[in-house]
VOFI-464913 format. One record per residue (C-alpha): residue number from 1; residue in three letters; x, y, z. Coordinates in steps of 0.2 Angstrom, whole numbers, plus 5000, padded with zeros to 4 digits. Layout:
NUM; ala; X; Y; Z $
...
//
This chain:
1; met; 4975; 5161; 5147 $
2; leu; 4961; 5149; 5138 $
3; asn; 4946; 5145; 5150 $
4; tyr; 4949; 5127; 5148 $
5; pro; 4967; 5126; 5148 $
6; ile; 4977; 5115; 5135 $
7; tyr; 4987; 5100; 5140 $
8; pro; 5006; 5107; 5136 $
9; leu; 5013; 5096; 5122 $
10; pro; 5031; 5093; 5132 $
11; ala; 5022; 5088; 5146 $
12; val; 5016; 5073; 5136 $
13; val; 5030; 5058; 5142 $
14; gly; 5038; 5050; 5126 $
15; his; 5031; 5048; 5111 $
16; glu; 5043; 5057; 5101 $
17; asp; 5039; 5050; 5086 $
18; cys; 5022; 5057; 5087 $
19; lys; 5028; 5076; 5092 $
20; gln; 5040; 5075; 5078 $
21; ala; 5025; 5071; 5065 $
22; leu; 5016; 5085; 5073 $
23; leu; 5029; 5099; 5069 $
24; ile; 5033; 5091; 5053 $
25; ala; 5011; 5093; 5049 $
26; leu; 5013; 5110; 5056 $
27; val; 5027; 5117; 5047 $
28; asn; 5023; 5111; 5030 $
29; arg; 5005; 5109; 5025 $
30; lys; 5009; 5099; 5008 $
31; ala; 5016; 5085; 5020 $
32; gly; 5000; 5078; 5019 $
33; gly; 4991; 5079; 5036 $
34; leu; 4993; 5065; 5049 $
35; leu; 4984; 5050; 5055 $
36; ile; 4989; 5046; 5074 $
37; gly; 4981; 5028; 5076 $
38; gly; 4981; 5018; 5093 $
39; arg; 4974; 5011; 5107 $
40; lys; 4962; 5020; 5122 $
41; gly; 4972; 5028; 5134 $
42; thr; 4987; 5032; 5123 $
43; ala; 4986; 5051; 5122 $
44; lys; 4982; 5051; 5102 $
45; ser; 4967; 5067; 5106 $
46; val; 4980; 5074; 5119 $
47; leu; 4995; 5076; 5108 $
48; ala; 4984; 5082; 5093 $
49; arg; 4974; 5095; 5103 $
50; ser; 4991; 5100; 5112 $
51; ile; 4996; 5109; 5095 $
52; gln; 4985; 5122; 5098 $
53; asp; 4998; 5131; 5108 $
54; phe; 5008; 5134; 5090 $
55; leu; 4994; 5140; 5080 $
56; cys; 4998; 5158; 5080 $
57; glu; 4985; 5165; 5070 $
58; arg; 4978; 5149; 5062 $
59; lys; 4962; 5141; 5070 $
60; phe; 4960; 5122; 5076 $
61; ile; 4942; 5119; 5069 $
62; thr; 4937; 5100; 5075 $
63; leu; 4925; 5091; 5063 $
64; pro; 4913; 5083; 5074 $
65; leu; 4907; 5063; 5069 $
66; asn; 4888; 5066; 5066 $
67; val; 4892; 5082; 5055 $
68; thr; 4879; 5083; 5037 $
69; glu; 4884; 5087; 5021 $
70; asp; 4876; 5105; 5020 $
71; met; 4887; 5110; 5036 $
72; leu; 4903; 5102; 5031 $
73; phe; 4902; 5108; 5011 $
74; gly; 4891; 5123; 5014 $
75; ser; 4875; 5125; 5008 $
76; ile; 4862; 5139; 5004 $
77; asp; 4862; 5156; 5017 $
78; ile; 4842; 5154; 5023 $
79; glu; 4845; 5172; 5032 $
80; tyr; 4850; 5180; 5015 $
81; ala; 4837; 5169; 5004 $
82; val; 4823; 5174; 5016 $
83; ser; 4827; 5192; 5016 $
84; met; 4831; 5193; 4999 $
85; gly; 4823; 5181; 4989 $
86; glu; 4841; 5175; 4981 $
87; arg; 4851; 5160; 4984 $
88; arg; 4869; 5164; 4993 $
89; phe; 4882; 5152; 4998 $
90; ser; 4885; 5149; 5017 $
91; pro; 4900; 5142; 5018 $
92; gly; 4903; 5126; 5030 $
93; leu; 4916; 5119; 5040 $
94; leu; 4929; 5116; 5026 $
95; ala; 4928; 5133; 5019 $
96; arg; 4933; 5139; 5038 $
97; ala; 4946; 5127; 5040 $
98; thr; 4958; 5134; 5024 $
99; asp; 4973; 5139; 5031 $
100; asn; 4969; 5133; 5047 $
101; ile; 4969; 5115; 5055 $
102; leu; 4955; 5101; 5052 $
103; tyr; 4955; 5091; 5067 $
104; ile; 4943; 5075; 5066 $
105; asp; 4946; 5063; 5081 $
106; glu; 4940; 5045; 5078 $
107; ala; 4941; 5048; 5060 $
108; asn; 4937; 5030; 5057 $
109; leu; 4918; 5031; 5064 $
110; leu; 4917; 5047; 5052 $
111; arg; 4906; 5042; 5035 $
112; pro; 4919; 5035; 5024 $
113; glu; 4910; 5045; 5009 $
114; leu; 4914; 5061; 5019 $
115; leu; 4931; 5057; 5024 $
116; thr; 4935; 5053; 5007 $
117; ala; 4929; 5071; 5000 $
118; val; 4937; 5080; 5013 $
119; leu; 4952; 5073; 5010 $
120; asp; 4951; 5076; 4990 $
121; ser; 4946; 5091; 4991 $
122; asn; 4962; 5096; 5001 $
123; ser; 4973; 5088; 4989 $
124; ala; 4964; 5096; 4975 $
125; gly; 4965; 5112; 4984 $
126; phe; 4946; 5118; 4981 $
127; asn; 4928; 5111; 4983 $
128; gln; 4916; 5110; 4971 $
129; val; 4897; 5114; 4977 $
130; glu; 4883; 5110; 4967 $
131; arg; 4868; 5109; 4978 $
132; asp; 4851; 5119; 4983 $
133; gly; 4851; 5128; 4964 $
134; ile; 4868; 5133; 4972 $
135; ser; 4884; 5134; 4960 $
136; phe; 4902; 5138; 4971 $
137; arg; 4920; 5135; 4972 $
138; his; 4931; 5139; 4986 $
139; asp; 4949; 5135; 4988 $
140; val; 4954; 5121; 5001 $
141; arg; 4974; 5123; 5010 $
142; thr; 4969; 5113; 5026 $
143; thr; 4981; 5103; 5036 $
144; val; 4970; 5089; 5042 $
145; leu; 4976; 5082; 5059 $
146; ala; 4966; 5065; 5065 $
147; thr; 4967; 5051; 5076 $
148; met; 4958; 5033; 5076 $
149; asn; 4958; 5017; 5086 $
150; pro; 4960; 5001; 5078 $
151; asp; 4951; 4992; 5090 $
152; glu; 4933; 5002; 5083 $
153; gly; 4936; 4998; 5066 $
154; thr; 4953; 5003; 5054 $
155; leu; 4951; 5012; 5037 $
156; pro; 4951; 5004; 5018 $
157; gly; 4969; 5008; 5010 $
158; his; 4962; 5019; 4997 $
159; ile; 4959; 5032; 5013 $
160; leu; 4975; 5030; 5021 $
161; asp; 4985; 5033; 5005 $
162; arg; 4977; 5050; 5007 $
163; phe; 4984; 5054; 5023 $
164; gly; 5001; 5061; 5022 $
165; met; 5010; 5054; 5037 $
166; tyr; 5005; 5038; 5052 $
167; val; 5012; 5037; 5069 $
168; asp; 5005; 5022; 5077 $
169; met; 5005; 5025; 5096 $
170; gln; 5009; 5011; 5108 $
171; ser; 5007; 5012; 5128 $
172; leu; 5024; 5014; 5139 $
173; asp; 5030; 5001; 5147 $
174; glu; 5042; 5008; 5158 $
175; glu; 5035; 5008; 5177 $
176; ser; 5045; 5025; 5179 $
177; glu; 5037; 5032; 5163 $
178; arg; 5019; 5028; 5169 $
179; ile; 5023; 5035; 5187 $
180; leu; 5028; 5049; 5179 $
181; ile; 5012; 5051; 5168 $
182; met; 5001; 5049; 5184 $
183; lys; 5010; 5063; 5193 $
184; arg; 5007; 5076; 5179 $
185; val; 4989; 5072; 5174 $
186; leu; 4986; 5073; 5194 $
187; glu; 4993; 5088; 5195 $
188; tyr; 4986; 5097; 5179 $
189; gly; 4966; 5090; 5186 $
190; arg; 4971; 5099; 5202 $
191; asp; 4978; 5116; 5193 $
192; gly; 4976; 5116; 5176 $
193; his; 4984; 5135; 5173 $
194; ala; 4996; 5132; 5187 $
195; phe; 5003; 5116; 5180 $
196; arg; 5004; 5124; 5160 $
197; lys; 5016; 5138; 5167 $
198; lys; 5029; 5125; 5172 $
199; phe; 5030; 5121; 5152 $
200; thr; 5030; 5141; 5147 $
201; glu; 5049; 5140; 5142 $
202; glu; 5049; 5122; 5132 $
203; ile; 5032; 5129; 5123 $
204; asp; 5040; 5146; 5118 $
205; glu; 5056; 5137; 5113 $
206; leu; 5046; 5125; 5101 $
207; gln; 5034; 5140; 5095 $
208; asn; 5051; 5148; 5091 $
209; lys; 5057; 5132; 5083 $
210; ile; 5042; 5131; 5072 $
211; ser; 5040; 5148; 5066 $
212; arg; 5059; 5149; 5059 $
213; ala; 5056; 5134; 5049 $
214; gln; 5040; 5140; 5042 $
215; ser; 5052; 5153; 5038 $
216; leu; 5065; 5142; 5029 $
217; leu; 5054; 5133; 5020 $
218; pro; 5052; 5140; 5006 $
219; ser; 5071; 5140; 5001 $
220; val; 5075; 5123; 5006 $
221; glu; 5081; 5113; 4991 $
222; leu; 5081; 5095; 4985 $
223; ser; 5095; 5087; 4975 $
224; asp; 5092; 5075; 4963 $
225; ala; 5100; 5062; 4973 $
226; met; 5087; 5065; 4986 $
227; leu; 5074; 5061; 4972 $
228; met; 5082; 5046; 4967 $
229; leu; 5083; 5041; 4986 $
230; ala; 5066; 5043; 4987 $
231; ala; 5060; 5035; 4975 $
232; thr; 5070; 5021; 4978 $
233; met; 5063; 5020; 4994 $
234; cys; 5045; 5018; 4988 $
235; thr; 5048; 5007; 4976 $
236; ala; 5057; 4994; 4987 $
237; ala; 5040; 4995; 5000 $
238; tyr; 5032; 4992; 4987 $
239; cys; 5019; 5010; 4986 $
240; ala; 5006; 5012; 4975 $
241; gly; 5005; 5026; 4964 $
242; his; 5016; 5041; 4967 $
243; arg; 5007; 5052; 4983 $
244; ala; 5021; 5043; 4994 $
245; glu; 5037; 5050; 4986 $
246; ile; 5028; 5068; 4986 $
247; tyr; 5022; 5066; 5004 $
248; leu; 5039; 5061; 5006 $
249; leu; 5050; 5074; 5002 $
250; glu; 5038; 5088; 5007 $
251; ala; 5039; 5080; 5027 $
252; ala; 5061; 5078; 5023 $
253; lys; 5058; 5097; 5017 $
254; ala; 5050; 5101; 5035 $
255; ile; 5064; 5090; 5044 $
256; ala; 5076; 5100; 5037 $
257; ala; 5069; 5116; 5041 $
258; leu; 5064; 5110; 5058 $
259; ala; 5083; 5108; 5058 $
260; gly; 5089; 5126; 5052 $
261; arg; 5095; 5117; 5035 $
262; ser; 5090; 5124; 5019 $
263; tyr; 5094; 5109; 5010 $
264; val; 5089; 5088; 5012 $
265; leu; 5100; 5076; 5018 $
266; pro; 5098; 5058; 5018 $
267; lys; 5095; 5055; 5034 $
268; asp; 5079; 5069; 5033 $
269; val; 5074; 5056; 5019 $
270; glu; 5076; 5043; 5029 $
271; glu; 5066; 5050; 5046 $
272; ala; 5052; 5055; 5035 $
273; ala; 5052; 5038; 5028 $
274; ile; 5047; 5031; 5046 $
275; tyr; 5029; 5043; 5045 $
276; val; 5027; 5039; 5025 $
277; leu; 5027; 5023; 5022 $
278; pro; 5023; 5012; 5034 $
279; his; 5002; 5014; 5030 $
280; arg; 5008; 5011; 5012 $
281; met; 5021; 4997; 5012 $
282; arg; 5012; 4982; 5002 $
283; lys; 5018; 4964; 5002 $
284; pro; 5029; 4960; 4987 $
285; pro; 5019; 4951; 4973 $
286; glu; 5021; 4932; 4976 $
287; pro; 5026; 4923; 4958 $
288; glu; 5012; 4913; 4950 $
289; gln; 5021; 4895; 4953 $
290; gly; 5026; 4901; 4970 $
291; glu; 5019; 4887; 4976 $
292; glu; 5028; 4875; 4964 $
293; glu; 5043; 4874; 4978 $
294; gln; 5032; 4861; 4990 $
295; asp; 5041; 4847; 4994 $
296; glu; 5042; 4834; 4983 $
297; asn; 5039; 4822; 4996 $
298; glu; 5024; 4829; 5000 $
299; glu; 5018; 4832; 4984 $
300; ser; 5021; 4812; 4981 $
301; gln; 5010; 4809; 4999 $
302; asp; 4998; 4820; 4993 $
303; asn; 4995; 4810; 4977 $
304; glu; 4996; 4793; 4988 $
305; thr; 4980; 4800; 4997 $
306; glu; 4970; 4804; 4981 $
307; glu; 4974; 4789; 4974 $
308; asn; 4969; 4780; 4990 $
309; asp; 4953; 4791; 4990 $
310; glu; 4947; 4786; 4973 $
311; glu; 4951; 4768; 4978 $
312; gln; 4941; 4769; 4995 $
313; asn; 4926; 4778; 4983 $
314; asp; 4927; 4766; 4971 $
315; ala; 4924; 4752; 4986 $
316; glu; 4910; 4764; 4993 $
317; glu; 4895; 4756; 4984 $
318; asn; 4900; 4739; 4995 $
319; leu; 4898; 4747; 5010 $
320; pro; 4883; 4743; 5021 $
321; pro; 4868; 4758; 5016 $
322; pro; 4869; 4773; 5028 $
323; pro; 4855; 4776; 5041 $
324; pro; 4839; 4784; 5032 $
325; gln; 4838; 4803; 5031 $
326; leu; 4825; 4813; 5042 $
327; glu; 4810; 4815; 5033 $
328; gln; 4804; 4832; 5025 $
329; asp; 4792; 4834; 5042 $
330; asp; 4807; 4830; 5053 $
331; asn; 4816; 4844; 5046 $
332; glu; 4803; 4856; 5047 $
333; asp; 4799; 4852; 5065 $
334; cys; 4817; 4855; 5067 $
335; lys; 4816; 4871; 5060 $
336; asp; 4803; 4876; 5071 $
337; asp; 4814; 4871; 5084 $
338; asp; 4829; 4880; 5079 $
339; glu; 4816; 4897; 5079 $
340; glu; 4812; 4894; 5095 $
341; asp; 4828; 4892; 5101 $
342; glu; 4833; 4907; 5095 $
343; ser; 4822; 4915; 5106 $
344; asp; 4831; 4909; 5120 $
345; glu; 4846; 4919; 5125 $
346; asp; 4854; 4902; 5131 $
347; asp; 4863; 4895; 5117 $
348; glu; 4872; 4881; 5128 $
349; gln; 4856; 4871; 5130 $
350; glu; 4853; 4870; 5110 $
351; glu; 4856; 4853; 5101 $
352; ile; 4864; 4850; 5085 $
353; pro; 4850; 4847; 5073 $
354; pro; 4851; 4828; 5069 $
355; gln; 4860; 4822; 5055 $
356; asn; 4869; 4806; 5048 $
357; asn; 4885; 4807; 5058 $
358; gln; 4890; 4790; 5056 $
359; leu; 4907; 4787; 5048 $
360; ala; 4910; 4776; 5035 $
361; pro; 4927; 4766; 5032 $
362; glu; 4936; 4781; 5024 $
363; glu; 4930; 4795; 5033 $
364; gln; 4938; 4805; 5047 $
365; ile; 4935; 4819; 5058 $
366; phe; 4947; 4833; 5060 $
367; asp; 4949; 4845; 5073 $
368; ile; 4946; 4864; 5072 $
369; asp; 4964; 4873; 5069 $
370; arg; 4958; 4887; 5082 $
371; asn; 4976; 4900; 5078 $
372; phe; 4971; 4900; 5060 $
373; lys; 4968; 4919; 5059 $
374; leu; 4957; 4927; 5044 $
375; pro; 4958; 4945; 5040 $
376; lys; 4944; 4955; 5046 $
377; met; 4928; 4956; 5033 $
378; leu; 4923; 4972; 5025 $
379; ile; 4905; 4968; 5016 $
380; asp; 4902; 4981; 5000 $
381; met; 4883; 4979; 4996 $
382; gly; 4885; 4995; 4987 $
383; lys; 4869; 5007; 4985 $
384; asp; 4856; 4997; 4993 $
385; gln; 4839; 5008; 4986 $
386; lys; 4828; 4996; 4996 $
387; pro; 4823; 5001; 5014 $
388; arg; 4826; 4986; 5026 $
389; arg; 4820; 4985; 5045 $
390; gly; 4833; 4973; 5051 $
391; ser; 4845; 4973; 5067 $
392; gly; 4865; 4972; 5068 $
393; lys; 4881; 4979; 5066 $
394; arg; 4889; 4975; 5049 $
395; ser; 4881; 4981; 5032 $
396; val; 4874; 5000; 5030 $
397; thr; 4856; 5001; 5022 $
398; arg; 4842; 5013; 5020 $
399; thr; 4829; 5013; 5034 $
400; asp; 4812; 5019; 5031 $
401; leu; 4811; 5020; 5051 $
402; lys; 4815; 5033; 5061 $
403; gln; 4831; 5026; 5067 $
404; gly; 4850; 5029; 5062 $
405; arg; 4859; 5042; 5054 $
406; tyr; 4851; 5057; 5045 $
407; val; 4863; 5058; 5029 $
408; arg; 4854; 5068; 5015 $
409; ala; 4837; 5073; 5010 $
410; glu; 4824; 5069; 4996 $
411; leu; 4811; 5075; 4986 $
412; leu; 4793; 5069; 4995 $
413; val; 4785; 5054; 4985 $
414; ser; 4770; 5053; 4992 $
415; glu; 4766; 5056; 5012 $
416; val; 4779; 5065; 5022 $
417; thr; 4784; 5051; 5037 $
418; asp; 4800; 5061; 5043 $
419; leu; 4802; 5077; 5039 $
420; ala; 4817; 5084; 5036 $
421; phe; 4815; 5103; 5044 $
422; asp; 4832; 5111; 5039 $
423; ala; 4830; 5105; 5018 $
424; thr; 4814; 5110; 5018 $
425; ile; 4817; 5127; 5027 $
426; arg; 4831; 5127; 5012 $
427; ala; 4821; 5125; 4999 $
428; ala; 4805; 5136; 5003 $
429; ala; 4817; 5152; 5009 $
430; pro; 4821; 5158; 4991 $
431; tyr; 4804; 5160; 4986 $
432; gln; 4797; 5171; 5003 $
433; arg; 4795; 5186; 4996 $
434; met; 4782; 5181; 4983 $
435; arg; 4771; 5171; 4995 $
436; glu; 4760; 5178; 5007 $
437; ala; 4765; 5179; 5025 $
438; asn; 4748; 5173; 5030 $
439; gly; 4755; 5176; 5049 $
440; cys; 4769; 5165; 5048 $
441; ala; 4788; 5169; 5049 $
442; leu; 4788; 5155; 5033 $
443; asn; 4776; 5151; 5020 $
444; ile; 4781; 5133; 5017 $
445; lys; 4770; 5125; 5002 $
446; lys; 4770; 5104; 5000 $
447; glu; 4781; 5106; 4986 $
448; asp; 4794; 5112; 4996 $
449; leu; 4792; 5097; 5009 $
450; arg; 4808; 5083; 5011 $
451; gln; 4809; 5069; 5017 $
452; lys; 4825; 5063; 5029 $
453; val; 4834; 5049; 5021 $
454; arg; 4843; 5038; 5033 $
455; glu; 4855; 5023; 5036 $
456; lys; 4857; 5010; 5050 $
457; arg; 4870; 4995; 5052 $
458; ile; 4861; 4978; 5048 $
459; gly; 4866; 4961; 5050 $
460; asn; 4866; 4948; 5034 $
461; thr; 4863; 4930; 5031 $
462; phe; 4877; 4919; 5029 $
463; leu; 4876; 4902; 5022 $
464; phe; 4895; 4891; 5022 $
465; ala; 4894; 4879; 5008 $
466; val; 4909; 4866; 5014 $
467; asp; 4917; 4852; 5005 $
468; ala; 4920; 4838; 5015 $
469; ser; 4926; 4826; 5003 $
470; gly; 4940; 4815; 5004 $
471; ser; 4951; 4826; 4994 $
472; met; 4950; 4839; 5006 $
473; gly; 4958; 4829; 5021 $
474; ala; 4973; 4828; 5010 $
475; arg; 4988; 4835; 5021 $
476; glu; 4975; 4839; 5037 $
477; arg; 4969; 4853; 5025 $
478; met; 4953; 4852; 5034 $
479; arg; 4958; 4856; 5051 $
480; ala; 4964; 4876; 5041 $
481; val; 4946; 4876; 5034 $
482; lys; 4937; 4874; 5051 $
483; gly; 4948; 4885; 5057 $
484; ala; 4945; 4900; 5044 $
485; ile; 4925; 4894; 5045 $
486; phe; 4927; 4896; 5065 $
487; tyr; 4935; 4913; 5064 $
488; met; 4921; 4921; 5051 $
489; leu; 4907; 4911; 5063 $
490; gln; 4914; 4922; 5078 $
491; glu; 4915; 4939; 5069 $
492; ala; 4898; 4935; 5064 $
493; tyr; 4890; 4933; 5079 $
494; gln; 4899; 4950; 5084 $
495; lys; 4890; 4960; 5069 $
496; arg; 4874; 4950; 5075 $
497; asp; 4873; 4941; 5058 $
498; arg; 4863; 4922; 5055 $
499; val; 4872; 4909; 5048 $
500; gly; 4867; 4891; 5041 $
501; met; 4877; 4879; 5036 $
502; leu; 4878; 4864; 5024 $
503; ala; 4891; 4851; 5017 $
504; phe; 4893; 4839; 5002 $
505; arg; 4903; 4823; 5001 $
506; arg; 4899; 4807; 4997 $
507; lys; 4886; 4807; 4985 $
508; gln; 4874; 4822; 4990 $
509; ala; 4875; 4838; 5000 $
510; glu; 4866; 4839; 5019 $
511; val; 4861; 4852; 5028 $
512; leu; 4871; 4853; 5044 $
513; leu; 4861; 4869; 5053 $
514; pro; 4846; 4878; 5046 $
515; ile; 4846; 4897; 5044 $
516; ser; 4848; 4902; 5063 $
517; arg; 4856; 4915; 5075 $
518; ser; 4863; 4903; 5084 $
519; val; 4883; 4905; 5081 $
520; asp; 4887; 4891; 5096 $
521; leu; 4877; 4878; 5087 $
522; ala; 4885; 4882; 5073 $
523; gln; 4903; 4879; 5078 $
524; lys; 4898; 4863; 5087 $
525; cys; 4890; 4857; 5070 $
526; leu; 4906; 4861; 5061 $
527; ala; 4920; 4854; 5075 $
528; lys; 4909; 4837; 5071 $
529; leu; 4909; 4838; 5053 $
530; pro; 4916; 4822; 5046 $
531; thr; 4927; 4821; 5030 $
532; gly; 4926; 4809; 5016 $
533; gly; 4919; 4801; 5000 $
534; lys; 4918; 4809; 4983 $
535; thr; 4914; 4828; 4980 $
536; pro; 4896; 4833; 4972 $
537; leu; 4898; 4850; 4969 $
538; ala; 4883; 4853; 4959 $
539; asp; 4873; 4846; 4973 $
540; gly; 4880; 4858; 4984 $
541; leu; 4878; 4873; 4974 $
542; ala; 4860; 4868; 4969 $
543; leu; 4855; 4865; 4989 $
544; ser; 4863; 4883; 4992 $
545; leu; 4855; 4889; 4979 $
546; gln; 4838; 4883; 4984 $
547; ile; 4842; 4888; 5003 $
548; leu; 4846; 4906; 5001 $
549; leu; 4829; 4907; 4989 $
550; gln; 4817; 4902; 5002 $
551; gln; 4826; 4912; 5016 $
552; thr; 4824; 4928; 5004 $
553; lys; 4805; 4924; 5002 $
554; tyr; 4804; 4921; 5019 $
555; asp; 4813; 4936; 5027 $
556; ala; 4818; 4948; 5016 $
557; glu; 4829; 4961; 5028 $
558; leu; 4843; 4953; 5028 $
559; glu; 4855; 4951; 5014 $
560; pro; 4861; 4932; 5010 $
561; ile; 4878; 4930; 5009 $
562; leu; 4885; 4912; 5000 $
563; ile; 4902; 4906; 5007 $
564; leu; 4908; 4892; 4999 $
565; val; 4922; 4885; 5002 $
566; thr; 4931; 4868; 4991 $
567; asp; 4946; 4863; 4982 $
568; gly; 4935; 4860; 4964 $
569; arg; 4939; 4842; 4961 $
570; ala; 4923; 4839; 4958 $
571; asn; 4920; 4820; 4953 $
572; ala; 4900; 4816; 4956 $
573; thr; 4888; 4822; 4944 $
574; gln; 4869; 4825; 4947 $
575; glu; 4855; 4815; 4938 $
576; gly; 4858; 4817; 4918 $
577; glu; 4872; 4826; 4919 $
578; lys; 4889; 4818; 4912 $
579; asp; 4902; 4830; 4916 $
580; pro; 4903; 4836; 4938 $
581; val; 4912; 4852; 4932 $
582; glu; 4902; 4859; 4918 $
583; ser; 4886; 4854; 4928 $
584; ala; 4892; 4864; 4943 $
585; val; 4897; 4878; 4933 $
586; lys; 4878; 4878; 4926 $
587; ile; 4872; 4880; 4945 $
588; ala; 4883; 4892; 4947 $
589; glu; 4878; 4903; 4933 $
590; lys; 4860; 4902; 4941 $
591; ile; 4866; 4908; 4956 $
592; asn; 4875; 4923; 4948 $
593; lys; 4860; 4927; 4940 $
594; ala; 4850; 4929; 4957 $
595; gly; 4860; 4941; 4962 $
596; ile; 4865; 4931; 4976 $
597; thr; 4882; 4939; 4984 $
598; ser; 4896; 4925; 4985 $
599; val; 4911; 4922; 4991 $
600; val; 4923; 4907; 4985 $
601; ile; 4939; 4902; 4996 $
602; asp; 4950; 4890; 4987 $
603; thr; 4958; 4875; 4995 $
604; glu; 4968; 4870; 4984 $
605; ala; 4984; 4869; 4986 $
606; asp; 4994; 4854; 4975 $
607; phe; 5008; 4855; 4965 $
608; ile; 4997; 4853; 4950 $
609; lys; 4982; 4863; 4953 $
610; leu; 4966; 4861; 4939 $
611; gly; 4957; 4879; 4944 $
612; val; 4940; 4873; 4945 $
613; ala; 4937; 4884; 4960 $
614; lys; 4944; 4899; 4952 $
615; lys; 4930; 4896; 4937 $
616; ile; 4917; 4891; 4948 $
617; ala; 4918; 4910; 4954 $
618; lys; 4920; 4917; 4940 $
619; ala; 4903; 4906; 4934 $
620; met; 4895; 4915; 4950 $
621; gly; 4902; 4932; 4951 $
622; ala; 4909; 4929; 4967 $
623; asn; 4923; 4937; 4976 $
624; tyr; 4937; 4924; 4975 $
625; phe; 4951; 4919; 4987 $
626; ser; 4965; 4908; 4990 $
627; leu; 4965; 4899; 5008 $
628; gln; 4985; 4901; 5008 $
629; lys; 4985; 4918; 5004 $
630; leu; 4970; 4923; 5016 $
631; ser; 4980; 4925; 5030 $
632; arg; 4993; 4935; 5022 $
633; asp; 4981; 4946; 5017 $
634; asn; 4974; 4963; 5025 $
635; leu; 4957; 4961; 5022 $
636; ile; 4942; 4951; 5014 $
637; his; 4935; 4961; 5004 $
638; ile; 4916; 4957; 4998 $
639; val; 4907; 4967; 4986 $
640; lys; 4891; 4964; 4982 $
641; asn; 4886; 4953; 4966 $
642; met; 4874; 4962; 4956 $
643; gly; 4868; 4948; 4943 $
644; val; 4872; 4948; 4925 $
//
């Protein structure tokens, strides 16, 4: 009997689909393992650990989240190297997991590169180790079982695809089920061993069922009809690649073996699809002219709105001049005040920076569409070799502080500031027989010293450049734009980012909010942003570049990200320029050369599209998204612009 009694699988109330998926994973390793998703308290870990009753000679090996590369993949055998003066490979967790179960609790919190390497090695069937002067290859045949809480972050699609099966566990809502759960958990807490004895017969039955299925599995046959059915299902689900078909058939074979059959039926494939396809299903590709089915009346109304805007823009010259802009000294005072406000935890007391809010006749203020939903932003800034000392919760970066996760060791460049003790010993071990002991257990020289490389999360600097021209008000498009920005501001608050905002309309661009940590203040500026007038796109890009370059000089710790929201209908030129679009493209190329990570959200939704925003995005080297499609996507993937 175990010292710490495992909660028995038959005692878990409900979740029959997850129980079946666990049995499939135990019977057939080639089904690709299982990822169990669900919110906290849904018994994910309890179910995963309960399979230890059915492993027979196999072992249940847990992969800790703080695992290092040498612990996972293996490294030099230090004891042998010290005593014999030779390098020998010492297997890691991955080697020990061969022919066993590898369990990863909260897999979404494990370093993505490690999780990808584990899944790829298992798929390939071997692990190749090249480190510490060792070249070694060993087999990998393990069943990967993992859990994930989506509230703590999701896994990207390319990692999800490497798991053969996925089950989403939900909380049980039936009152009788919840009462039964409480009774069983309380009884288990009083005496776990006595509680397990009540389910001994059911555990034995499941063990016999799994053993018979494992013996029958090699003789299970797949007919051509089942191959065609699997291909049809995966095609209908728009699955990328062909992992889906392979895992679908292997899971179906396990289901047939559990049913005591040596042949696969259509119902087996259909049941397997419940576990294999959900995390691989994609939406059908939209036709290029999918938006051309818009109502002709809406199109005519839009055209009338644009014509009215042009007439109003022409009449703008006859309007009384707007109030004078703030002088430079006033702007500096505003920035100083904002910096003082950053140290104040009570953002409610902050005032909106003075701006020209007097509305011209053609201008109007739209409310924020707070129901507009955007997918989460995933920012990939690449391998940032510059150590940064900022704080936050978004981007992973190197740090030269003695903080963050120790990810690897590197050769000493100058003086040791953060000694990698384990790597130093591994480097010195093979040479101990050739060095004098000098009364020490290990003789370590300067060339053996290794420095720790640490990673931590920091925030980013977001500058929102918002097109507030008259064309953005067509069909109240500005409400959706404000809703999208509002959503991104909320996420920026959670990730401890800095934000700034500028708007371009009428004849020029103006700063609504200097770079600040006050997301609440940015939301207030957004709510009061008027819409109307021409589109000075080039001026907006030029001001954005100026602000971000100044910010980089002032604070180089947080990487700047420019988010441009526009429909691209530029119709106001800079001084000395004739074509407003070409003028904007020139500034966009400068942003690209500056290496500023940028995002373009195209709000153009007319029947006839000019595609200027897409052209600007290409010149900027920016990540391009359409506002209409954003709410239907799963992720905003922002990749760092490396410049040209």
